[in-house]
ZADO-1210 file (C-alpha; in nm, 4 decimals, padded with zeros to 6 digits):
<atoms>
<atom x="-01.0807" y="01.0320" z="-00.7001" code="MET" pos="1"/>
<atom x="-01.0288" y="00.7596" z="-00.4438" code="SER" pos="2"/>
<atom x="-00.6930" y="00.5984" z="-00.3740" code="LYS" pos="3"/>
<atom x="-00.8135" y="00.2663" z="-00.5109" code="ALA" pos="4"/>
<atom x="-00.9240" y="00.4184" z="-00.8418" code="ALA" pos="5"/>
<atom x="-00.5935" y="00.6020" z="-00.8728" code="ALA" pos="6"/>
<atom x="-00.4054" y="00.2763" z="-00.8054" code="ALA" pos="7"/>
<atom x="-00.6022" y="00.0917" z="-01.0744" code="VAL" pos="8"/>
<atom x="-00.5526" y="00.3696" z="-01.3293" code="ILE" pos="9"/>
<atom x="-00.1832" y="00.3830" z="-01.2457" code="GLY" pos="10"/>
<atom x="-00.1363" y="00.0085" z="-01.2883" code="MET" pos="11"/>
<atom x="-00.3168" y="00.0023" z="-01.6223" code="PHE" pos="12"/>
<atom x="-00.0951" y="00.2892" z="-01.7362" code="SER" pos="13"/>
<atom x="00.2116" y="00.0906" z="-01.6306" code="VAL" pos="14"/>
<atom x="00.0744" y="-00.2105" z="-01.8182" code="GLY" pos="15"/>
<atom x="00.0236" y="-00.0071" z="-02.1353" code="ALA" pos="16"/>
<atom x="00.3780" y="00.1236" z="-02.1105" code="GLY" pos="17"/>
<atom x="00.5107" y="-00.2266" z="-02.0581" code="MET" pos="18"/>
<atom x="00.3227" y="-00.3434" z="-02.3711" code="MET" pos="19"/>
<atom x="00.5054" y="-00.0770" z="-02.5685" code="THR" pos="20"/>
<atom x="00.8487" y="-00.1591" z="-02.4272" code="VAL" pos="21"/>
<atom x="00.8119" y="-00.5366" z="-02.4351" code="LEU" pos="22"/>
<atom x="00.6566" y="-00.5409" z="-02.7822" code="GLY" pos="23"/>
<atom x="00.9930" y="-00.5012" z="-02.9460" code="SER" pos="24"/>
<atom x="01.1781" y="-00.7266" z="-02.7017" code="VAL" pos="25"/>
<atom x="00.9450" y="-01.0203" z="-02.6428" code="MET" pos="26"/>
<atom x="00.7263" y="-01.0109" z="-02.9538" code="GLY" pos="27"/>
<atom x="00.4256" y="-01.2381" z="-02.9129" code="ALA" pos="28"/>
<atom x="00.4759" y="-01.2762" z="-02.5368" code="TYR" pos="29"/>
<atom x="00.4473" y="-00.9041" z="-02.4600" code="ALA" pos="30"/>
<atom x="00.0778" y="-00.9202" z="-02.3727" code="GLU" pos="31"/>
<atom x="00.0941" y="-01.2062" z="-02.1189" code="PRO" pos="32"/>
<atom x="00.3999" y="-01.0542" z="-01.9528" code="VAL" pos="33"/>
<atom x="00.2396" y="-00.7100" z="-01.9229" code="SER" pos="34"/>
<atom x="-00.0833" y="-00.8617" z="-01.7882" code="LEU" pos="35"/>
<atom x="00.1170" y="-01.0548" z="-01.5306" code="ALA" pos="36"/>
<atom x="00.2969" y="-00.7363" z="-01.4261" code="LEU" pos="37"/>
<atom x="-00.0369" y="-00.5539" z="-01.3986" code="MET" pos="38"/>
<atom x="-00.1776" y="-00.8379" z="-01.1899" code="GLY" pos="39"/>
<atom x="00.1168" y="-00.8268" z="-00.9519" code="VAL" pos="40"/>
<atom x="00.0881" y="-00.4486" z="-00.9275" code="GLY" pos="41"/>
<atom x="-00.2855" y="-00.4605" z="-00.8615" code="LEU" pos="42"/>
<atom x="-00.2355" y="-00.7267" z="-00.5958" code="PHE" pos="43"/>
<atom x="00.0373" y="-00.5210" z="-00.4282" code="ALA" pos="44"/>
<atom x="-00.1744" y="-00.2045" z="-00.4449" code="GLY" pos="45"/>
<atom x="-00.4735" y="-00.3872" z="-00.3010" code="SER" pos="46"/>
<atom x="-00.2605" y="-00.5233" z="-00.0193" code="SER" pos="47"/>
<atom x="-00.1230" y="-00.1794" z="00.0628" code="LEU" pos="48"/>
<atom x="-00.4586" y="-00.0015" z="00.0440" code="LEU" pos="49"/>
<atom x="-00.6611" y="-00.2731" z="00.2184" code="GLY" pos="50"/>
<atom x="-00.4259" y="-00.3421" z="00.5022" code="GLY" pos="51"/>
<atom x="-00.3747" y="-00.6839" z="00.6509" code="SER" pos="52"/>
<atom x="-00.6942" y="-00.8584" z="00.7564" code="LYS" pos="53"/>
<atom x="-00.5967" y="-01.2057" z="00.8656" code="GLU" pos="54"/>
<atom x="-00.9150" y="-01.3003" z="01.0467" code="THR" pos="55"/>
<atom x="-01.2292" y="-01.4172" z="00.8708" code="ALA" pos="56"/>
<atom x="-01.5651" y="-01.2586" z="00.9620" code="PRO" pos="57"/>
<atom x="-01.7902" y="-01.4491" z="01.2013" code="ALA" pos="58"/>
<atom x="-01.9610" y="-01.7412" z="01.0295" code="GLY" pos="59"/>
<atom x="-01.7142" y="-01.7571" z="00.7391" code="VAL" pos="60"/>
<atom x="-01.4605" y="-02.0375" z="00.7172" code="ALA" pos="61"/>
<atom x="-01.0967" y="-01.9463" z="00.6672" code="LYS" pos="62"/>
<atom x="-00.9368" y="-02.0511" z="00.3416" code="GLU" pos="63"/>
<atom x="-00.6508" y="-02.2955" z="00.3520" code="ALA" pos="64"/>
</atoms>
């Protein structure tokens, strides 16, 4: 299994656990909060696994 697949599986597992914990605390807002936490975790994992690539490839404009 690749590192990226393991990171995705790990983050979805964390999200499922957060749904369970937050279900009793936040009620109806448990799902958006857990999805936000998963999104932050996936972004952080992607940043760590992908490294920092600041430059755009030739012929592609940089985003603002």
